[in-house]
C-alpha angles and dihedrals in degrees: 000000000000123000121237090251092056092048092049091049093049091048089051092050091049092049093049090051093049092048090051090051089050092050094045091051091068116028096181122131096245097046113157117206117246092234132031099225134032096242092066091060092058093051101043137058117269113149140158126231098255117130092257094054096037096048111143133172093250102025125168114272089236091067093047112088097191138013124004126337092249121100104185120180117243092253091051091049090053091050091050092049090048091052091047090051091049090053091052092049092051093055 
């Protein structure tokens, strides 16, 4: 279990990172931040387009650095294996 101080610190780190991503996205002189205060960054979705942030179940193979382009959740992988086993048993 995390303490309130740890959670506050992690939220702050997350908000700082998202604000930096927002500011780097548009380097113009008159850039206006997406949110007024820092707390809104920690609670809302601001993400870059790196493979970690843009991870999808069926992502493009260009984004995937290793393995296949599929990023199934553990529950989905179990369901797929169960269906494959059922097909083998029926044959």
